[in-house]
LOVOMAR-904872 format. One line per field, with one value per atom (N, C-alpha, C, O, CB): atom name; residue number from 1; x, y, z; residue in three letters. Coordinates in steps of 0.02 Angstrom, whole numbers. Glycine has a CB too. Layout:
N
name CA:... $
resi NUM:... $
X X:... $
Y Y:... $
Z Z:... $
resn ALA:... $
END
This chain:
175
name N:CA:C:O:CB:N:CA:C:O:CB:N:CA:C:O:CB:N:CA:C:O:CB:N:CA:C:O:CB:N:CA:C:O:CB:N:CA:C:O:CB:N:CA:C:O:CB:N:CA:C:O:CB:N:CA:C:O:CB:N:CA:C:O:CB:N:CA:C:O:CB:N:CA:C:O:CB:N:CA:C:O:CB:N:CA:C:O:CB:N:CA:C:O:CB:N:CA:C:O:CB:N:CA:C:O:CB:N:CA:C:O:CB:N:CA:C:O:CB:N:CA:C:O:CB:N:CA:C:O:CB:N:CA:C:O:CB:N:CA:C:O:CB:N:CA:C:O:CB:N:CA:C:O:CB:N:CA:C:O:CB:N:CA:C:O:CB:N:CA:C:O:CB:N:CA:C:O:CB:N:CA:C:O:CB:N:CA:C:O:CB:N:CA:C:O:CB:N:CA:C:O:CB:N:CA:C:O:CB:N:CA:C:O:CB:N:CA:C:O:CB:N:CA:C:O:CB:N:CA:C:O:CB:N:CA:C:O:CB:N:CA:C:O:CB:N:CA:C:O:CB:N:CA:C:O:CB:N:CA:C:O:CB:N:CA:C:O:CB:N:CA:C:O:CB:N:CA:C:O:CB:N:CA:C:O:CB:N:CA:C:O:CB:N:CA:C:O:CB:N:CA:C:O:CB:N:CA:C:O:CB:N:CA:C:O:CB:N:CA:C:O:CB:N:CA:C:O:CB:N:CA:C:O:CB:N:CA:C:O:CB:N:CA:C:O:CB:N:CA:C:O:CB:N:CA:C:O:CB:N:CA:C:O:CB:N:CA:C:O:CB:N:CA:C:O:CB:N:CA:C:O:CB:N:CA:C:O:CB:N:CA:C:O:CB:N:CA:C:O:CB:N:CA:C:O:CB:N:CA:C:O:CB:N:CA:C:O:CB:N:CA:C:O:CB:N:CA:C:O:CB:N:CA:C:O:CB:N:CA:C:O:CB:N:CA:C:O:CB:N:CA:C:O:CB:N:CA:C:O:CB:N:CA:C:O:CB:N:CA:C:O:CB:N:CA:C:O:CB:N:CA:C:O:CB:N:CA:C:O:CB:N:CA:C:O:CB:N:CA:C:O:CB:N:CA:C:O:CB:N:CA:C:O:CB:N:CA:C:O:CB:N:CA:C:O:CB:N:CA:C:O:CB:N:CA:C:O:CB:N:CA:C:O:CB:N:CA:C:O:CB:N:CA:C:O:CB:N:CA:C:O:CB:N:CA:C:O:CB:N:CA:C:O:CB:N:CA:C:O:CB:N:CA:C:O:CB:N:CA:C:O:CB:N:CA:C:O:CB:N:CA:C:O:CB:N:CA:C:O:CB:N:CA:C:O:CB:N:CA:C:O:CB:N:CA:C:O:CB:N:CA:C:O:CB:N:CA:C:O:CB:N:CA:C:O:CB:N:CA:C:O:CB:N:CA:C:O:CB:N:CA:C:O:CB:N:CA:C:O:CB:N:CA:C:O:CB:N:CA:C:O:CB:N:CA:C:O:CB:N:CA:C:O:CB:N:CA:C:O:CB:N:CA:C:O:CB:N:CA:C:O:CB:N:CA:C:O:CB:N:CA:C:O:CB:N:CA:C:O:CB:N:CA:C:O:CB:N:CA:C:O:CB:N:CA:C:O:CB:N:CA:C:O:CB:N:CA:C:O:CB:N:CA:C:O:CB:N:CA:C:O:CB:N:CA:C:O:CB:N:CA:C:O:CB:N:CA:C:O:CB:N:CA:C:O:CB:N:CA:C:O:CB:N:CA:C:O:CB:N:CA:C:O:CB:N:CA:C:O:CB:N:CA:C:O:CB:N:CA:C:O:CB:N:CA:C:O:CB:N:CA:C:O:CB:N:CA:C:O:CB:N:CA:C:O:CB:N:CA:C:O:CB:N:CA:C:O:CB:N:CA:C:O:CB:N:CA:C:O:CB:N:CA:C:O:CB:N:CA:C:O:CB:N:CA:C:O:CB:N:CA:C:O:CB:N:CA:C:O:CB:N:CA:C:O:CB:N:CA:C:O:CB:N:CA:C:O:CB:N:CA:C:O:CB:N:CA:C:O:CB:N:CA:C:O:CB:N:CA:C:O:CB:N:CA:C:O:CB:N:CA:C:O:CB:N:CA:C:O:CB:N:CA:C:O:CB:N:CA:C:O:CB:N:CA:C:O:CB:N:CA:C:O:CB:N:CA:C:O:CB:N:CA:C:O:CB:N:CA:C:O:CB:N:CA:C:O:CB:N:CA:C:O:CB:N:CA:C:O:CB:N:CA:C:O:CB:N:CA:C:O:CB:N:CA:C:O:CB $
resi 1:1:1:1:1:2:2:2:2:2:3:3:3:3:3:4:4:4:4:4:5:5:5:5:5:6:6:6:6:6:7:7:7:7:7:8:8:8:8:8:9:9:9:9:9:10:10:10:10:10:11:11:11:11:11:12:12:12:12:12:13:13:13:13:13:14:14:14:14:14:15:15:15:15:15:16:16:16:16:16:17:17:17:17:17:18:18:18:18:18:19:19:19:19:19:20:20:20:20:20:21:21:21:21:21:22:22:22:22:22:23:23:23:23:23:24:24:24:24:24:25:25:25:25:25:26:26:26:26:26:27:27:27:27:27:28:28:28:28:28:29:29:29:29:29:30:30:30:30:30:31:31:31:31:31:32:32:32:32:32:33:33:33:33:33:34:34:34:34:34:35:35:35:35:35:36:36:36:36:36:37:37:37:37:37:38:38:38:38:38:39:39:39:39:39:40:40:40:40:40:41:41:41:41:41:42:42:42:42:42:43:43:43:43:43:44:44:44:44:44:45:45:45:45:45:46:46:46:46:46:47:47:47:47:47:48:48:48:48:48:49:49:49:49:49:50:50:50:50:50:51:51:51:51:51:52:52:52:52:52:53:53:53:53:53:54:54:54:54:54:55:55:55:55:55:56:56:56:56:56:57:57:57:57:57:58:58:58:58:58:59:59:59:59:59:60:60:60:60:60:61:61:61:61:61:62:62:62:62:62:63:63:63:63:63:64:64:64:64:64:65:65:65:65:65:66:66:66:66:66:67:67:67:67:67:68:68:68:68:68:69:69:69:69:69:70:70:70:70:70:71:71:71:71:71:72:72:72:72:72:73:73:73:73:73:74:74:74:74:74:75:75:75:75:75:76:76:76:76:76:77:77:77:77:77:78:78:78:78:78:79:79:79:79:79:80:80:80:80:80:81:81:81:81:81:82:82:82:82:82:83:83:83:83:83:84:84:84:84:84:85:85:85:85:85:86:86:86:86:86:87:87:87:87:87:88:88:88:88:88:89:89:89:89:89:90:90:90:90:90:91:91:91:91:91:92:92:92:92:92:93:93:93:93:93:94:94:94:94:94:95:95:95:95:95:96:96:96:96:96:97:97:97:97:97:98:98:98:98:98:99:99:99:99:99:100:100:100:100:100:101:101:101:101:101:102:102:102:102:102:103:103:103:103:103:104:104:104:104:104:105:105:105:105:105:106:106:106:106:106:107:107:107:107:107:108:108:108:108:108:109:109:109:109:109:110:110:110:110:110:111:111:111:111:111:112:112:112:112:112:113:113:113:113:113:114:114:114:114:114:115:115:115:115:115:116:116:116:116:116:117:117:117:117:117:118:118:118:118:118:119:119:119:119:119:120:120:120:120:120:121:121:121:121:121:122:122:122:122:122:123:123:123:123:123:124:124:124:124:124:125:125:125:125:125:126:126:126:126:126:127:127:127:127:127:128:128:128:128:128:129:129:129:129:129:130:130:130:130:130:131:131:131:131:131:132:132:132:132:132:133:133:133:133:133:134:134:134:134:134:135:135:135:135:135:136:136:136:136:136:137:137:137:137:137:138:138:138:138:138:139:139:139:139:139:140:140:140:140:140:141:141:141:141:141:142:142:142:142:142:143:143:143:143:143:144:144:144:144:144:145:145:145:145:145:146:146:146:146:146:147:147:147:147:147:148:148:148:148:148:149:149:149:149:149:150:150:150:150:150:151:151:151:151:151:152:152:152:152:152:153:153:153:153:153:154:154:154:154:154:155:155:155:155:155:156:156:156:156:156:157:157:157:157:157:158:158:158:158:158:159:159:159:159:159:160:160:160:160:160:161:161:161:161:161:162:162:162:162:162:163:163:163:163:163:164:164:164:164:164:165:165:165:165:165:166:166:166:166:166:167:167:167:167:167:168:168:168:168:168:169:169:169:169:169:170:170:170:170:170:171:171:171:171:171:172:172:172:172:172:173:173:173:173:173:174:174:174:174:174:175:175:175:175:175 $
X -1141:-1099:-1110:-1118:-1024:-1112:-1122:-1057:-1003:-1146:-1062:-1005:-970:-977:-1025:-932:-900:-840:-792:-879:-842:-787:-751:-720:-814:-754:-726:-656:-644:-771:-611:-545:-549:-584:-492:-514:-512:-440:-398:-544:-426:-358:-361:-413:-321:-306:-303:-272:-235:-263:-285:-260:-195:-189:-251:-145:-81:-32:29:-51:-57:-18:24:70:28:8:46:36:81:27:-21:-36:-35:-59:-104:-8:-13:24:13:14:67:103:57:73:162:2:-42:-111:-155:-49:-121:-186:-176:-121:-223:-231:-230:-270:-325:-260:-242:-275:-296:-260:-229:-353:-376:-381:-413:-446:-348:-351:-386:-363:-279:-441:-478:-467:-483:-555:-439:-423:-461:-457:-346:-497:-531:-496:-486:-606:-476:-440:-487:-515:-373:-494:-537:-496:-454:-588:-508:-478:-403:-372:-498:-372:-300:-261:-201:-277:-296:-262:-220:-227:-313:-177:-137:-153:-166:-59:-151:-163:-107:-79:-231:-92:-41:-75:-119:8:-54:-82:-25:30:-128:-38:12:6:-47:3:60:61:125:178:56:119:177:166:127:190:200:192:211:254:121:177:192:129:80:221:130:73:75:126:76:17:13:-29:-19:-15:-76:-118:-143:-156:-178:-149:-179:-231:-217:-124:-290:-343:-352:-365:-410:-344:-356:-422:-426:-296:-475:-543:-558:-572:-595:-554:-566:-634:-645:-511:-680:-746:-786:-834:-785:-769:-802:-760:-774:-819:-707:-663:-689:-732:-590:-664:-680:-628:-596:-752:-620:-574:-615:-668:-535:-589:-621:-602:-640:-601:-544:-519:-474:-435:-481:-480:-437:-466:-523:-369:-426:-447:-386:-330:-489:-398:-343:-327:-349:-281:-287:-267:-202:-148:-259:-207:-149:-145:-107:-151:-183:-182:-119:-89:-242:-98:-38:-54:-99:21:-14:-21:49:93:-62:59:123:115:68:174:163:168:236:287:160:237:298:313:267:293:377:400:395:389:472:398:403:476:493:365:519:590:607:584:634:647:665:738:779:651:753:822:854:822:828:917:953:922:933:1024:884:851:782:748:847:760:695:638:579:681:653:602:586:631:624:522:503:528:525:425:553:579:521:483:633:514:460:475:533:446:422:431:442:473:369:417:423:414:394:371:428:418:344:301:442:331:262:226:253:260:165:123:83:45:76:90:59:9:-3:111:-20:-68:-131:-160:-36:-152:-213:-273:-265:-211:-331:-391:-428:-461:-437:-423:-460:-512:-534:-412:-534:-580:-652:-693:-573:-669:-739:-779:-840:-771:-744:-778:-738:-678:-788:-772:-739:-719:-741:-678:-677:-655:-590:-560:-645:-568:-505:-511:-461:-453:-571:-581:-553:-538:-654:-545:-520:-455:-455:-572:-399:-334:-319:-320:-278:-303:-285:-210:-184:-323:-175:-102:-76:-87:-75:-41:-15:59:96:-26:81:153:177:154:168:222:246:322:356:224:350:423:453:426:442:508:543:521:547:535:473:451:455:462:379:452:452:380:334:492:370:305:253:193:312:271:222:205:243:159:149:129:72:39:110:61:7:-59:-106:25:-64:-125:-180:-237:-109:-164:-215:-202:-144:-216:-255:-245:-217:-194:-311:-219:-192:-118:-89:-230:-87:-17:32:92:-5:9:54:81:43:18:146:178:214:243:226:212:252:326:347:239:364:434:474:447:447:537:583:636:651:615:664:718:783:784:702:837:904:932:902:951:988:1022:1047:1055:1080:1059:1079:1148:1165:1080:1187:1254:1255:1307:1302:1198:1197:1211:1191:1129:1245:1263:1249:1247:1336:1240:1234:1280:1269:1160:1331:1380:1412:1424:1347:1425:1458:1412:1436:1510:1347:1300:1254:1229:1258:1242:1200:1129:1101:1199:1100:1030:986:988:1017:947:905:831:791:927:813:743:723:766:731:659:638:650:642:565:668:676:613:586:740:589:527:533:586:505:480:475:443:396:434:468:443:380:352:496:356:294:299:249:248:360:368:359:387:436:320:310:310:297:243:326:321:317:337:381:291:286:227:176:350:233:181:194:247:181:146:151:103:44:135:129:87:61:100:125:-5:-39:-58:-92:-102:-36:-47:-81:-56:19:-136:-169:-179:-219:-239:-142:-147:-139:-139:-94:-133:-125:-52:-20:-171:-26:44:54:17:60:103:113:135:131:166:158:176:116:122:222:57:-5:-33:-73:-57:-12:-32:-107:-133:9:-141:-212:-257:-317:-225:-231:-272:-276:-224:-244:-337:-347:-399:-452:-369:-384:-431:-486:-473:-394:-547:-604:-594:-582:-672:-600:-589:-637:-623:-594:-695:-744:-737:-773:-814:-691:-682:-656:-614:-634:-680:-658:-624:-652:-717:-565:-529:-519:-493:-460:-541:-535:-476:-471:-601:-432:-374:-383:-390:-306:-382:-389:-323:-299:-448:-293:-229:-238:-265:-179:-215:-215:-145:-97:-238:-139:-75:-71:-116:-65:-18:-8:31:44:29 $
Y -171:-112:-71:-99:-131:-7:37:42:25:106:67:77:141:192:78:139:198:219:181:185:278:304:360:403:328:360:415:396:340:432:444:435:451:498:480:413:424:434:391:364:493:506:533:557:556:529:555:624:640:507:664:733:737:714:759:766:777:720:731:842:661:600:599:559:592:641:641:576:553:700:546:484:423:370:489:430:377:313:261:400:317:256:209:150:275:234:191:185:154:218:211:207:187:191:274:166:151:205:221:79:232:282:250:208:344:271:245:303:354:209:295:345:314:262:371:344:320:369:428:312:343:385:358:298:387:400:380:409:470:401:366:385:373:319:346:422:416:415:458:474:365:361:358:384:419:327:319:379:383:306:426:484:461:405:538:505:493:548:605:490:532:582:580:527:572:639:644:655:697:702:615:621:627:601:561:660:665:604:591:731:566:506:507:525:442:488:484:427:433:551:372:313:250:249:309:196:131:101:89:84:90:59:-15:-48:71:-41:-113:-149:-208:-124:-114:-147:-95:-37:-182:-116:-75:-117:-174:-47:-89:-122:-83:-23:-127:-116:-85:-112:-169:-99:-72:-92:-68:-9:-64:-113:-96:-121:-131:-126:-132:-158:-108:-128:-178:-43:7:28:78:69:-10:6:-27:-72:-17:-5:-35:-14:39:-14:-55:-37:-7:-31:-100:47:78:40:39:152:8:-28:-84:-75:20:-142:-199:-243:-233:-174:-291:-338:-364:-351:-397:-402:-432:-395:-339:-436:-429:-400:-362:-390:-456:-298:-256:-197:-150:-230:-199:-144:-144:-196:-149:-83:-75:-31:10:-45:-40:1:18:-25:-35:80:100:160:199:115:166:224:256:222:204:322:358:412:444:388:421:472:541:549:458:592:661:682:741:709:632:642:613:559:609:650:627:607:630:681:562:545:599:648:474:590:640:653:707:618:606:614:645:651:548:663:694:644:664:738:580:529:519:516:463:515:503:434:386:508:430:367:326:350:380:263:221:192:182:164:178:145:70:39:157:41:-31:-42:4:-73:-102:-118:-110:-117:-189:-97:-92:-158:-211:-71:-154:-213:-216:-169:-211:-268:-272:-329:-367:-280:-334:-385:-384:-436:-454:-324:-317:-313:-291:-254:-334:-336:-270:-256:-394:-229:-166:-170:-119:-108:-231:-241:-228:-216:-310:-231:-223:-287:-287:-170:-343:-407:-463:-458:-422:-516:-575:-565:-519:-591:-610:-608:-569:-548:-680:-559:-523:-448:-415:-548:-421:-349:-311:-251:-334:-345:-313:-348:-407:-316:-311:-339:-318:-258:-315:-367:-354:-362:-418:-402:-307:-307:-295:-242:-254:-344:-341:-323:-346:-407:-285:-273:-325:-327:-199:-367:-422:-419:-453:-490:-380:-376:-445:-485:-329:-458:-521:-576:-631:-543:-562:-614:-589:-529:-636:-635:-617:-612:-603:-668:-618:-605:-658:-646:-600:-715:-767:-807:-807:-736:-841:-884:-852:-807:-953:-875:-849:-884:-870:-854:-928:-967:-928:-951:-1029:-871:-832:-758:-736:-848:-719:-648:-610:-554:-617:-639:-605:-618:-592:-627:-657:-676:-627:-635:-745:-578:-531:-482:-444:-494:-481:-436:-381:-393:-474:-322:-268:-287:-316:-200:-272:-288:-240:-204:-360:-239:-201:-249:-299:-141:-235:-278:-239:-178:-303:-276:-246:-248:-278:-282:-217:-222:-293:-329:-171:-314:-383:-398:-457:-397:-347:-358:-359:-372:-305:-344:-339:-407:-459:-313:-405:-467:-461:-406:-484:-517:-522:-577:-636:-534:-560:-609:-648:-708:-657:-613:-645:-684:-713:-689:-685:-721:-671:-625:-772:-680:-634:-635:-688:-653:-576:-570:-575:-531:-503:-628:-637:-642:-661:-699:-626:-627:-558:-519:-679:-541:-476:-471:-520:-464:-412:-399:-364:-321:-356:-382:-353:-278:-255:-389:-242:-171:-166:-202:-132:-122:-118:-76:-73:-89:-44:-7:66:101:-41:89:158:208:200:167:261:316:381:383:307:436:502:554:542:517:611:666:657:627:671:685:679:614:606:741:569:505:506:519:445:492:490:420:372:515:413:349:343:387:342:289:281:214:161:287:215:155:168:210:140:133:143:77:24:193:81:22:18:68:26:-43:-56:-27:-45:-132:18:47:-4:9:102:-62:-115:-153:-193:-164:-140:-173:-133:-87:-179:-150:-112:-121:-177:-136:-66:-67:-75:-88:-122:-66:-71:-1:30:-124:24:91:87:57:141:118:122:172:225:143:154:198:263:261:163:321:385:398:437:442:364:372:319:321:370:272:218:245:291:165:217:237:178:124:263:190:140:171:226:120:134:158:123:62:145:162:136:153:211:166:101:110:92:35:65:139:130:129:177:185:75:71:88:54:1:140:167:169:195:237:141:143:206:216:81 $
Z 562:565:502:447:572:509:451:412:436:473:352:309:328:295:234:382:410:369:362:483:341:299:335:303:231:400:440:465:487:498:463:492:566:586:457:607:679:700:690:718:728:752:822:845:705:857:926:928:975:970:879:878:840:783:948:871:839:853:854:861:863:871:935:941:813:984:1046:1084:1120:1089:1077:1113:1067:1086:1147:1008:959:980:950:893:1029:1051:1090:1097:1094:1115:1154:1122:1152:1224:1064:1030:958:931:1034:928:857:821:842:842:768:727:661:635:715:636:571:523:536:578:466:413:353:327:394:331:274:216:221:290:162:105:45:31:91:9:-51:-111:-116:-50:-157:-218:-277:-283:-225:-320:-378:-442:-453:-380:-483:-550:-551:-597:-589:-502:-502:-475:-484:-571:-443:-414:-354:-330:-392:-332:-272:-222:-242:-288:-157:-106:-55:-40:-72:-28:23:91:98:8:140:208:257:245:224:313:367:411:440:408:417:459:500:475:416:563:606:654:701:644:643:686:650:606:712:669:641:611:647:695:546:512:529:523:434:550:563:512:500:633:481:431:381:399:464:318:266:230:210:216:222:184:119:121:225:62:-2:-27:-51:-54:-22:-41:-111:-122:9:-159:-229:-252:-312:-273:-205:-224:-265:-299:-162:-262:-303:-363:-396:-261:-377:-434:-498:-495:-419:-554:-619:-669:-662:-642:-720:-774:-831:-848:-799:-859:-918:-980:-1029:-924:-979:-1037:-1014:-967:-1085:-1045:-1029:-975:-952:-1008:-954:-902:-866:-886:-933:-813:-776:-712:-700:-819:-671:-606:-615:-608:-553:-630:-642:-594:-606:-714:-539:-492:-450:-436:-446:-430:-389:-329:-331:-430:-276:-216:-191:-190:-160:-170:-142:-96:-102:-197:-50:-6:-20:-20:70:-30:-47:5:30:-117:19:67:36:-25:89:79:55:49:53:103:38:28:-41:-59:85:-79:-147:-150:-111:-198:-198:-210:-253:-270:-244:-272:-311:-379:-408:-321:-405:-470:-465:-516:-504:-405:-397:-390:-395:-455:-379:-370:-297:-255:-402:-280:-211:-190:-228:-203:-129:-103:-76:-34:-48:-98:-73:-4:14:-122:34:98:90:133:143:35:22:-52:-88:64:-76:-146:-164:-121:-162:-226:-250:-240:-255:-325:-213:-208:-272:-287:-143:-311:-376:-383:-335:-429:-443:-462:-418:-404:-458:-397:-359:-407:-464:-313:-384:-425:-421:-371:-403:-473:-478:-533:-559:-491:-551:-607:-590:-634:-634:-526:-507:-514:-508:-547:-527:-536:-503:-495:-611:-485:-457:-384:-350:-498:-362:-292:-285:-335:-264:-224:-212:-219:-233:-259:-209:-215:-155:-160:-223:-99:-39:-19:-3:20:-21:-2:69:85:-51:112:181:187:187:230:193:193:263:292:144:290:358:356:312:395:403:412:462:519:437:441:483:488:449:454:533:539:552:591:595:519:529:483:487:598:439:393:321:309:409:275:205:180:219:163:115:86:102:91:12:128:143:81:32:172:83:28:-10:15:52:-70:-112:-100:-137:-184:-51:-41:-5:-4:-4:23:57:46:45:132:37:22:82:73:1:142:200:210:258:262:167:178:148:158:150:111:78:129:159:20:137:185:147:94:231:174:145:151:201:181:101:104:62:20:82:74:33:7:40:73:-50:-75:-73:-70:-146:-75:-75:-146:-190:-25:-155:-220:-229:-179:-225:-289:-303:-273:-264:-378:-258:-231:-155:-125:-257:-123:-50:-18:-44:-26:38:73:147:175:61:178:250:273:256:273:311:335:277:282:383:221:164:118:70:188:132:91:56:88:133:-9:-46:-19:-3:-121:-13:9:-52:-96:48:-57:-116:-99:-141:-153:-38:-17:6:27:39:1:27:101:138:11:124:195:220:185:210:279:304:318:338:368:306:322:391:406:268:434:502:510:565:546:458:460:480:482:505:495:518:461:407:550:475:428:466:526:388:430:460:405:348:507:423:375:328:346:334:269:218:179:149:169:181:147:88:96:196:28:-32:-42:-46:-95:-45:-54:-128:-155:-8:-162:-233:-247:-226:-272:-282:-308:-383:-402:-272:-424:-496:-533:-502:-519:-598:-641:-661:-676:-704:-661:-682:-752:-798:-681:-761:-828:-880:-940:-823:-858:-905:-932:-978:-873:-904:-927:-986:-976:-869:-1046:-1106:-1118:-1118:-1168:-1130:-1146:-1086:-1094:-1192:-1025:-964:-933:-917:-913:-925:-898:-842:-851:-953:-785:-729:-747:-774:-664:-732:-744:-705:-645:-723:-738:-704:-647:-602:-754:-647:-594:-540:-490:-623:-549:-501:-435:-434:-529:-380:-314:-279:-276:-272:-253:-213:-144:-137:-246:-94:-25:7:6:15:38:74:147:166:46:189:261:294:288:289:327:359:435:463:338:468:541:564:546:566:605:625:701:734:595:728:801:820:879:825 $
resn MET:MET:MET:MET:MET:THR:THR:THR:THR:THR:ASN:ASN:ASN:ASN:ASN:ASN:ASN:ASN:ASN:ASN:ARG:ARG:ARG:ARG:ARG:GLU:GLU:GLU:GLU:GLU:SER:SER:SER:SER:SER:LEU:LEU:LEU:LEU:LEU:THR:THR:THR:THR:THR:ASP:ASP:ASP:ASP:ASP:GLY:GLY:GLY:GLY:GLY:ASP:ASP:ASP:ASP:ASP:PHE:PHE:PHE:PHE:PHE:TYR:TYR:TYR:TYR:TYR:LEU:LEU:LEU:LEU:LEU:SER:SER:SER:SER:SER:ARG:ARG:ARG:ARG:ARG:CYS:CYS:CYS:CYS:CYS:ARG:ARG:ARG:ARG:ARG:VAL:VAL:VAL:VAL:VAL:ASN:ASN:ASN:ASN:ASN:ARG:ARG:ARG:ARG:ARG:HIS:HIS:HIS:HIS:HIS:VAL:VAL:VAL:VAL:VAL:ILE:ILE:ILE:ILE:ILE:GLU:GLU:GLU:GLU:GLU:LEU:LEU:LEU:LEU:LEU:THR:THR:THR:THR:THR:GLY:GLY:GLY:GLY:GLY:GLY:GLY:GLY:GLY:GLY:GLU:GLU:GLU:GLU:GLU:ALA:ALA:ALA:ALA:ALA:LYS:LYS:LYS:LYS:LYS:GLN:GLN:GLN:GLN:GLN:VAL:VAL:VAL:VAL:VAL:SER:SER:SER:SER:SER:LEU:LEU:LEU:LEU:LEU:ASN:ASN:ASN:ASN:ASN:GLY:GLY:GLY:GLY:GLY:LYS:LYS:LYS:LYS:LYS:ILE:ILE:ILE:ILE:ILE:SER:SER:SER:SER:SER:LYS:LYS:LYS:LYS:LYS:VAL:VAL:VAL:VAL:VAL:VAL:VAL:VAL:VAL:VAL:VAL:VAL:VAL:VAL:VAL:ASP:ASP:ASP:ASP:ASP:ALA:ALA:ALA:ALA:ALA:SER:SER:SER:SER:SER:ASP:ASP:ASP:ASP:ASP:ALA:ALA:ALA:ALA:ALA:ALA:ALA:ALA:ALA:ALA:LEU:LEU:LEU:LEU:LEU:ALA:ALA:ALA:ALA:ALA:LEU:LEU:LEU:LEU:LEU:GLY:GLY:GLY:GLY:GLY:SER:SER:SER:SER:SER:GLY:GLY:GLY:GLY:GLY:ASN:ASN:ASN:ASN:ASN:HIS:HIS:HIS:HIS:HIS:GLY:GLY:GLY:GLY:GLY:ARG:ARG:ARG:ARG:ARG:PHE:PHE:PHE:PHE:PHE:GLN:GLN:GLN:GLN:GLN:LEU:LEU:LEU:LEU:LEU:LEU:LEU:LEU:LEU:LEU:MET:MET:MET:MET:MET:ASP:ASP:ASP:ASP:ASP:VAL:VAL:VAL:VAL:VAL:GLU:GLU:GLU:GLU:GLU:ASP:ASP:ASP:ASP:ASP:GLY:GLY:GLY:GLY:GLY:GLY:GLY:GLY:GLY:GLY:GLY:GLY:GLY:GLY:GLY:ASN:ASN:ASN:ASN:ASN:GLU:GLU:GLU:GLU:GLU:ILE:ILE:ILE:ILE:ILE:PRO:PRO:PRO:PRO:PRO:TYR:TYR:TYR:TYR:TYR:PHE:PHE:PHE:PHE:PHE:ASP:ASP:ASP:ASP:ASP:ILE:ILE:ILE:ILE:ILE:ILE:ILE:ILE:ILE:ILE:GLY:GLY:GLY:GLY:GLY:LYS:LYS:LYS:LYS:LYS:LEU:LEU:LEU:LEU:LEU:ASN:ASN:ASN:ASN:ASN:TYR:TYR:TYR:TYR:TYR:THR:THR:THR:THR:THR:GLY:GLY:GLY:GLY:GLY:ALA:ALA:ALA:ALA:ALA:GLY:GLY:GLY:GLY:GLY:SER:SER:SER:SER:SER:GLY:GLY:GLY:GLY:GLY:GLN:GLN:GLN:GLN:GLN:VAL:VAL:VAL:VAL:VAL:ALA:ALA:ALA:ALA:ALA:LEU:LEU:LEU:LEU:LEU:LEU:LEU:LEU:LEU:LEU:GLU:GLU:GLU:GLU:GLU:VAL:VAL:VAL:VAL:VAL:SER:SER:SER:SER:SER:PRO:PRO:PRO:PRO:PRO:GLY:GLY:GLY:GLY:GLY:SER:SER:SER:SER:SER:ASN:ASN:ASN:ASN:ASN:LYS:LYS:LYS:LYS:LYS:GLY:GLY:GLY:GLY:GLY:THR:THR:THR:THR:THR:GLY:GLY:GLY:GLY:GLY:SER:SER:SER:SER:SER:THR:THR:THR:THR:THR:LYS:LYS:LYS:LYS:LYS:ASN:ASN:ASN:ASN:ASN:SER:SER:SER:SER:SER:LEU:LEU:LEU:LEU:LEU:HIS:HIS:HIS:HIS:HIS:PHE:PHE:PHE:PHE:PHE:SER:SER:SER:SER:SER:ILE:ILE:ILE:ILE:ILE:THR:THR:THR:THR:THR:THR:THR:THR:THR:THR:THR:THR:THR:THR:THR:SER:SER:SER:SER:SER:ALA:ALA:ALA:ALA:ALA:ALA:ALA:ALA:ALA:ALA:GLU:GLU:GLU:GLU:GLU:SER:SER:SER:SER:SER:ASN:ASN:ASN:ASN:ASN:GLY:GLY:GLY:GLY:GLY:VAL:VAL:VAL:VAL:VAL:ALA:ALA:ALA:ALA:ALA:ILE:ILE:ILE:ILE:ILE:ASP:ASP:ASP:ASP:ASP:GLU:GLU:GLU:GLU:GLU:PRO:PRO:PRO:PRO:PRO:ALA:ALA:ALA:ALA:ALA:ALA:ALA:ALA:ALA:ALA:TRP:TRP:TRP:TRP:TRP:ASN:ASN:ASN:ASN:ASN:GLY:GLY:GLY:GLY:GLY:LEU:LEU:LEU:LEU:LEU:VAL:VAL:VAL:VAL:VAL:CYS:CYS:CYS:CYS:CYS:GLY:GLY:GLY:GLY:GLY:LYS:LYS:LYS:LYS:LYS:VAL:VAL:VAL:VAL:VAL:ARG:ARG:ARG:ARG:ARG:VAL:VAL:VAL:VAL:VAL:VAL:VAL:VAL:VAL:VAL:CYS:CYS:CYS:CYS:CYS:ASP:ASP:ASP:ASP:ASP:ILE:ILE:ILE:ILE:ILE:ASP:ASP:ASP:ASP:ASP:PRO:PRO:PRO:PRO:PRO:GLY:GLY:GLY:GLY:GLY:ALA:ALA:ALA:ALA:ALA:VAL:VAL:VAL:VAL:VAL:GLY:GLY:GLY:GLY:GLY:VAL:VAL:VAL:VAL:VAL:ILE:ILE:ILE:ILE:ILE:LEU:LEU:LEU:LEU:LEU:ASP:ASP:ASP:ASP:ASP:PRO:PRO:PRO:PRO:PRO:ALA:ALA:ALA:ALA:ALA:ALA:ALA:ALA:ALA:ALA:THR:THR:THR:THR:THR:ILE:ILE:ILE:ILE:ILE:ARG:ARG:ARG:ARG:ARG:VAL:VAL:VAL:VAL:VAL:ILE:ILE:ILE:ILE:ILE:ILE:ILE:ILE:ILE:ILE:LEU:LEU:LEU:LEU:LEU:LEU:LEU:LEU:LEU:LEU:GLU:GLU:GLU:GLU:GLU $
END
């Protein structure tokens, strides 16, 4: 198979309930891009095999999807918690993260790179039937409107900078 970098959509998403659309987004040097998405994300592939760090080392890459809706403070509302500790170094294994949306499950185990599930967390005071919720709740994968796709370095990683020429490809499968 060739290295296909083409997005495939069924037009204006009128038939998206019975088809799968593929959106391929290339981010250079930690930039973010906004794409129009309307449907249910079932899988996201974060391909960092062409990424590199300009400074520092370690797995400090992050991935997130943000709504085109802001909270009262002007911050974009995320669809799920930030996925962190991704390998954007350009070396070693784990360059391609396969992120599945698995409604009804938590994050899974760390023994396989395919076990990471998108999730959202609640406030520490949240309860369900009188019991504190202390585990991530699954995200159902629904998105709409302009979705901002972000692949960057954790700001808490002091001295780690993504190479400005580095390319990270994000492939979104949307039903």
